[in-house]
C-alpha positions as CSV (number, residue, x, y, z in Angstrom):
1,M,-7.3,8.2,-32.1
2,T,-7.5,7.0,-28.5
3,D,-5.1,4.7,-26.7
4,N,-6.5,1.8,-24.8
5,L,-5.0,2.3,-21.4
6,I,-5.7,-0.5,-19.0
7,T,-5.4,-0.1,-15.2
8,G,-5.1,-3.1,-12.9
9,I,-5.8,-3.2,-9.2
10,Y,-4.2,-5.8,-6.9
11,P,-5.6,-5.5,-3.4
12,G,-4.3,-7.5,-0.4
13,T,-2.8,-7.5,3.0
14,F,0.6,-8.7,1.7
15,D,1.6,-9.6,5.3
16,P,4.1,-11.0,4.6
17,V,4.9,-10.3,0.9
18,T,5.6,-13.6,-0.8
19,F,7.2,-14.7,-4.0
20,G,3.7,-15.5,-5.2
21,H,2.6,-11.8,-4.7
22,L,5.7,-10.6,-6.5
23,D,5.0,-13.1,-9.4
24,I,1.5,-11.8,-9.8
25,I,2.7,-8.2,-9.8
26,H,5.4,-9.0,-12.4
27,R,3.0,-10.8,-14.7
28,A,0.3,-8.1,-14.3
29,S,2.8,-5.4,-15.1
30,H,3.2,-6.9,-18.6
31,I,-0.6,-6.9,-19.2
32,V,-1.7,-3.5,-17.9
33,N,-0.4,0.0,-18.5
34,K,-0.8,1.0,-14.8
35,L,-0.9,-1.3,-11.8
36,I,-2.3,-0.1,-8.5
37,I,-1.3,-2.2,-5.5
38,S,-3.6,-1.5,-2.6
39,V,-2.3,-2.6,0.8
40,A,-5.1,-3.4,3.2
41,E,-5.2,-4.2,6.9
42,N,-7.1,-7.1,8.4
43,K,-7.8,-6.3,12.0
44,H,-8.8,-10.0,12.6
45,K,-5.2,-11.2,11.8
46,K,-2.1,-10.6,13.9
47,P,0.4,-8.7,11.8
48,F,3.5,-10.6,10.8
49,F,5.6,-7.4,10.7
50,K,5.2,-4.6,13.2
51,I,6.7,-1.9,11.0
52,E,4.7,1.0,9.5
53,R,4.1,-0.7,6.1
54,E,2.7,2.4,4.4
55,N,6.1,4.0,4.7
56,Y,7.9,0.8,3.6
57,Y,6.6,0.4,0.1
58,D,7.4,3.0,-2.6
């Protein structure tokens, strides 16, 4: 017997993170077994935050 494991991927710049982003993450977490949130950088946009975001999220 195999379990149906579903992995979701949510890519985005998340700059800044909004309540809309958090709502999508919350809803997706109830649908999938594993959710990968991929934080990207858009070099054509001026960053809203100047912190090292890869160290900010856990």
